VMD Tcl script that draws the C-alpha trace (Angstrom):
set ca {
  {-17.08 -16.67 -13.43}
  {-14.98 -13.06 -13.11}
  {-13.85 -12.51 -9.72}
  {-11.93 -9.63 -8.27}
  {-8.54 -9.97 -6.78}
  {-8.76 -10.56 -3.03}
  {-6.04 -8.68 -1.15}
  {-5.75 -9.15 2.65}
  {-4.08 -6.62 4.64}
  {-1.11 -8.77 5.10}
  {-0.59 -9.15 1.32}
  {-0.70 -5.72 0.76}
  {1.82 -4.70 3.37}
  {4.21 -7.21 2.07}
  {3.94 -6.15 -1.53}
  {4.53 -2.50 -0.32}
  {7.72 -3.97 1.50}
  {8.93 -5.23 -1.83}
  {9.46 -1.86 -3.22}
  {12.24 -1.54 -0.35}
  {14.83 -4.25 -1.14}
  {16.69 -3.53 2.24}
  {13.74 -3.79 4.31}
  {14.14 -5.80 7.48}
  {10.40 -6.91 7.83}
  {10.24 -5.10 11.17}
  {8.01 -2.22 9.95}
  {5.71 -4.77 8.26}
  {5.52 -6.79 11.07}
  {4.53 -3.52 13.31}
  {1.63 -2.68 10.92}
  {0.21 -6.29 11.00}
  {0.38 -6.35 14.75}
  {-1.56 -2.83 14.83}
  {-4.15 -4.90 12.51}
  {-4.32 -7.76 15.01}
  {-4.96 -5.13 17.94}
  {-7.98 -4.00 15.68}
  {-9.52 -7.22 15.27}
  {-9.36 -7.93 19.09}
  {-10.81 -4.30 20.00}
  {-13.41 -4.60 17.19}
  {-14.63 -7.89 18.81}
  {-15.22 -6.33 22.26}
  {-16.54 -3.24 20.73}
  {-19.47 -5.22 19.21}
  {-19.79 -7.18 22.20}
  {-20.03 -4.13 24.43}
  {-23.64 -4.34 25.23}
  {-23.75 -7.76 26.26}
  {-20.76 -7.59 29.02}
  {-19.77 -5.32 31.92}
  {-17.19 -3.26 29.85}
  {-19.53 -0.41 29.22}
  {-19.44 2.80 31.23}
  {-16.88 4.70 33.26}
  {-14.14 3.63 35.68}
  {-12.99 5.79 38.66}
  {-9.89 6.83 36.78}
  {-9.03 9.89 34.98}
  {-6.50 10.57 32.05}
  {-4.24 13.55 31.59}
  {-6.81 15.63 30.08}
  {-9.07 15.25 33.28}
  {-11.74 13.23 31.32}
  {-13.17 10.01 33.16}
  {-11.74 6.99 31.58}
  {-14.07 4.47 29.90}
  {-13.67 1.04 30.67}
  {-13.32 -0.14 26.92}
  {-10.74 2.57 26.54}
  {-8.61 0.88 29.11}
  {-9.11 -2.71 27.43}
  {-8.14 -1.01 24.08}
  {-4.98 0.70 25.49}
  {-3.89 -2.43 26.96}
  {-4.33 -4.63 24.27}
  {-2.30 -2.32 21.85}
  {0.48 -2.05 24.35}
  {0.84 -5.96 25.03}
  {0.79 -6.77 21.62}
  {3.71 -4.52 20.59}
  {5.77 -4.11 23.85}
  {7.63 -7.69 23.34}
  {8.22 -7.70 19.46}
  {11.81 -5.67 19.34}
  {10.17 -3.37 16.87}
  {9.62 -0.51 19.14}
  {11.89 1.71 21.19}
  {9.13 3.67 23.07}
  {5.22 4.06 22.96}
  {2.98 6.85 23.86}
  {-0.66 6.75 24.43}
  {-3.40 9.25 25.09}
  {-4.30 7.37 28.16}
  {-0.81 7.82 29.85}
  {0.79 11.01 31.50}
  {4.27 10.01 30.19}
  {5.77 8.02 27.42}
  {5.53 4.40 28.00}
  {8.91 2.37 27.99}
  {9.39 -0.74 26.44}
  {9.66 -3.39 29.41}
  {13.72 -4.07 30.48}
  {12.99 -7.84 29.70}
  {12.37 -7.28 25.90}
  {14.49 -6.03 22.91}
  {13.88 -2.56 21.31}
  {13.52 -1.62 17.80}
  {14.03 1.39 15.47}
  {10.04 2.69 15.62}
  {7.90 4.76 17.82}
  {4.26 3.89 18.23}
  {1.75 6.83 19.26}
  {-2.06 6.09 19.34}
  {-5.51 6.94 20.82}
  {-7.10 3.80 21.81}
  {-10.42 4.82 21.62}
  {-11.32 7.92 19.96}
  {-14.67 9.45 20.46}
  {-15.14 6.82 23.58}
  {-17.60 9.24 25.50}
  {-19.91 7.94 22.67}
  {-19.67 4.26 23.46}
  {-22.66 3.87 25.72}
  {-24.85 5.35 23.09}
  {-23.78 2.98 20.23}
  {-22.16 5.97 17.85}
  {-19.04 4.90 15.70}
  {-15.77 5.44 17.60}
  {-12.41 4.54 16.39}
  {-8.51 4.04 16.92}
  {-6.03 6.55 15.64}
  {-1.90 5.21 15.50}
  {0.99 6.92 14.13}
  {4.65 5.65 13.52}
  {7.88 7.56 13.87}
  {11.37 6.29 13.34}
  {13.83 6.49 16.17}
  {16.00 9.53 16.20}
  {17.73 9.46 19.38}
  {20.41 6.79 18.98}
  {19.09 5.36 22.22}
  {18.08 1.71 22.64}
  {15.41 2.49 25.05}
  {13.58 5.36 23.46}
  {13.15 9.02 24.83}
  {10.85 11.86 24.44}
  {12.92 13.11 21.62}
  {11.75 10.18 19.65}
  {8.12 10.93 20.23}
  {8.06 14.90 20.02}
  {8.58 14.73 15.94}
  {6.78 16.77 13.54}
  {4.28 14.79 11.40}
  {6.22 15.56 8.18}
  {8.45 12.91 9.47}
  {5.88 10.03 10.07}
  {6.72 6.62 8.52}
  {2.96 5.65 8.60}
  {-0.43 6.67 10.23}
  {-3.80 5.61 10.19}
  {-7.03 4.63 11.94}
  {-9.60 1.93 12.64}
  {-13.32 2.83 12.56}
  {-15.80 0.55 14.45}
  {-19.17 1.33 12.78}
  {-21.56 -0.69 10.99}
  {-18.45 -2.56 9.72}
  {-15.04 -2.56 10.67}
  {-12.32 -0.53 8.64}
  {-8.55 -0.10 8.88}
  {-7.33 2.90 6.65}
  {-3.59 3.67 6.76}
  {-0.60 4.97 4.53}
  {3.02 4.59 4.58}
  {3.49 7.65 2.35}
  {2.37 5.75 -0.71}
  {-1.08 6.52 -0.93}
  {-4.19 6.13 1.47}
  {-5.92 2.45 1.71}
  {-8.78 1.10 3.25}
  {-9.70 -2.39 4.39}
  {-12.88 -3.56 5.75}
  {-13.05 -6.61 8.17}
  {-14.77 -9.69 7.20}
  {-15.78 -11.33 10.25}
  {-16.53 -14.66 8.59}
  {-12.64 -14.89 8.10}
  {-11.66 -12.71 10.56}
  {-9.35 -10.93 7.79}
  {-9.10 -7.21 6.74}
  {-9.76 -7.34 2.78}
  {-8.62 -4.18 0.57}
  {-11.89 -2.53 -0.37}
  {-10.86 1.28 -0.66}
  {-7.41 1.25 -2.62}
  {-6.04 4.79 -3.41}
  {-8.45 6.94 -1.65}
  {-8.69 10.29 -2.77}
  {-10.72 13.22 -1.39}
  {-13.28 14.10 -4.14}
  {-13.16 16.98 -5.88}
  {-16.22 18.22 -5.15}
  {-17.25 18.57 -1.28}
  {-20.18 17.52 0.25}
  {-20.22 18.55 4.11}
  {-18.60 20.43 6.70}
  {-18.29 19.06 10.34}
  {-18.41 21.44 13.11}
  {-20.08 21.68 16.58}
  {-22.02 24.84 16.26}
  {-23.05 24.50 20.09}
  {-19.66 26.09 20.50}
  {-20.26 28.97 17.97}
  {-20.61 31.61 20.40}
  {-16.70 30.88 21.37}
  {-15.43 31.24 17.89}
  {-13.40 33.89 16.75}
  {-14.95 36.38 13.85}
  {-12.87 34.45 11.25}
  {-14.04 31.30 11.94}
  {-17.80 32.54 12.23}
  {-17.45 34.18 8.75}
  {-15.59 30.98 7.46}
  {-18.56 28.67 8.41}
  {-21.01 31.17 7.18}
  {-19.17 30.84 3.66}
  {-19.35 27.08 3.91}
  {-23.08 27.25 4.27}
  {-23.60 29.58 1.37}
  {-24.68 32.77 3.26}
  {-21.73 34.51 3.04}
  {-21.51 37.29 0.47}
  {-18.50 35.59 -1.23}
  {-19.57 32.02 -0.69}
  {-19.46 29.56 -3.88}
  {-20.56 26.58 -1.86}
  {-23.48 25.46 0.03}
  {-22.53 22.52 2.31}
  {-24.53 20.57 4.85}
  {-23.48 19.95 8.25}
  {-22.93 16.72 9.49}
  {-21.20 16.16 12.87}
  {-20.96 13.01 14.82}
  {-18.52 14.19 17.71}
  {-15.98 11.23 17.04}
  {-13.31 12.57 15.20}
  {-12.62 9.25 13.35}
  {-16.02 9.00 11.91}
  {-16.26 12.50 10.99}
  {-13.16 12.51 8.94}
  {-13.63 9.06 7.52}
  {-16.84 10.51 5.89}
  {-15.41 13.60 4.75}
  {-12.29 11.57 3.40}
  {-14.57 9.30 1.34}
  {-17.52 12.26 0.43}
  {-15.51 15.61 0.44}
  {-15.73 18.11 3.03}
  {-13.92 19.66 6.08}
  {-13.73 19.06 9.86}
  {-13.52 22.15 11.89}
  {-12.45 22.07 15.55}
  {-11.16 25.67 15.93}
  {-9.29 27.41 18.79}
  {-11.96 29.54 20.83}
  {-12.20 32.32 23.06}
  {-13.71 30.52 26.27}
  {-10.12 30.67 27.88}
  {-8.41 33.91 26.23}
  {-5.13 33.14 27.49}
  {-5.17 29.18 26.15}
  {-6.62 29.64 22.57}
  {-5.34 26.17 21.69}
  {-8.09 24.14 20.80}
  {-9.09 20.68 21.77}
  {-7.56 18.22 19.15}
  {-4.31 16.24 20.60}
  {-1.51 17.02 18.20}
  {0.47 13.70 19.01}
  {-2.42 11.17 19.12}
  {-5.02 12.74 16.77}
  {-3.70 15.63 14.52}
  {-0.69 14.23 13.39}
  {-2.21 10.86 12.03}
  {-4.97 12.44 10.43}
  {-2.94 15.46 8.80}
  {-0.48 12.80 7.38}
  {-3.21 10.89 5.93}
  {-5.36 13.60 4.54}
  {-2.16 15.13 2.87}
  {-1.77 11.39 1.21}
  {-5.33 11.59 0.02}
  {-4.95 15.05 -1.64}
  {-6.21 17.01 1.24}
  {-4.71 19.59 4.02}
  {-4.47 20.09 7.67}
  {-4.20 23.15 9.31}
  {-4.32 24.69 12.72}
  {-5.58 28.04 10.98}
  {-2.04 29.66 11.11}
  {-0.26 26.80 9.00}
  {0.13 23.21 8.41}
  {-0.07 20.39 11.06}
  {2.82 18.61 9.42}
  {5.12 21.65 10.05}
  {4.56 21.84 13.86}
  {7.49 20.92 16.22}
  {5.78 19.48 19.14}
  {6.84 20.64 22.60}
  {4.48 18.43 24.66}
  {3.41 15.16 24.62}
  {-0.21 16.37 25.28}
  {-0.10 19.52 23.21}
  {-3.54 20.71 22.00}
  {-4.18 22.28 18.58}
  {-7.08 23.58 16.73}
  {-7.55 21.45 13.78}
  {-9.14 22.44 10.38}
  {-8.96 19.32 8.19}
  {-10.34 18.20 4.64}
  {-10.49 19.29 1.12}
  {-7.43 21.56 0.39}
  {-9.26 24.40 -0.98}
  {-11.85 24.46 2.01}
  {-8.93 24.37 4.77}
  {-6.82 27.14 2.88}
  {-10.10 29.18 2.88}
  {-10.34 28.95 6.46}
  {-6.61 30.15 6.82}
  {-7.67 33.19 4.82}
  {-10.68 34.20 7.07}
  {-8.27 33.87 10.05}
  {-5.84 36.09 8.75}
  {-8.26 38.65 7.71}
  {-9.97 39.08 11.17}
  {-8.22 37.18 13.69}
  {-4.85 38.97 14.49}
  {-4.96 38.77 18.32}
  {-5.80 35.00 18.29}
  {-2.89 34.36 15.90}
  {-0.69 36.17 18.01}
  {-1.78 34.50 21.26}
  {-1.74 31.04 19.58}
  {1.52 31.34 17.82}
  {3.44 31.97 20.97}
  {2.09 28.65 22.07}
  {2.68 26.93 18.80}
  {6.29 27.96 18.64}
  {7.41 27.01 21.92}
  {10.25 24.48 22.25}
  {10.90 21.97 24.92}
  {13.97 22.76 26.83}
  {15.35 18.95 26.46}
  {15.11 18.65 22.73}
}
mol new
graphics top color blue
foreach p $ca { graphics top sphere $p radius 0.5 }
foreach p [lrange $ca 0 end-1] q [lrange $ca 1 end] { graphics top cylinder $p $q radius 0.2 }
display resetview
């Protein structure tokens, strides 16, 4: 009987570590700890309808959004698995206003962990796919206890990034700069098994993902671009179907495997704040790193997400991400028609924090 090679996520991480003879193993341990947190969160997500963990709390996060009970559970699990290992110098979570220091009683290490514990959590109560997003930077401050400087690094400096999608199955997709690899959780043995090695975005795109309920707020360039994607613009070469779930992880995952583009642009609802919705540090950076490793591209409409020097922990950005030619076409339409928006957004994009 012929059987395929079974590769667990632990084995895969260790095999990648062997390419770096001087590696200490700390990074490998960090990645496996993230996988462990994902298993625990997955178990609770799958039981969410059976226990009193669904619904909202009375607390709000920094964005003014009411925090979900499962949000707080996931946030706590990721922190408690990683706070004492001696691998991290500082942690940052979307659910916290400021960076989260490693407790004084624990040793520190050379890495920085940023994460969105449950992306798409507003969909929890209606059983739509949600996910966890994470990114890892290396410490640059020289301080044992990490600082904001260690966190506010451009995505081009990431050591690793990934996401976990909790859907019909649980998958962890990650990259350490050596391609993008996907692992599916086998609930029978409680282990992530390699199911999608060396993921590349297909050359032929199938979908675009955009919330067209907000179309009335879009800039002219984005309106023309979406018409081009639909095949109704005079210069169209595609006629793509719109698939929009409203969970970034789910929309990104589908387009990564099938080809396409996710669009959450800046808009004109608040003309003095045309910044978009996506969190640079907790969503856009990780996804930009992954898509580039898979042959795609991520832009804020002005330039590469990877090149943005962050100036605020909770900085927001527009996000256009997916197949490279589709994203570059969006930049073209924006340059052609949205000069006023570009000027306003660029001033925000190029801010620098006073303490960096």
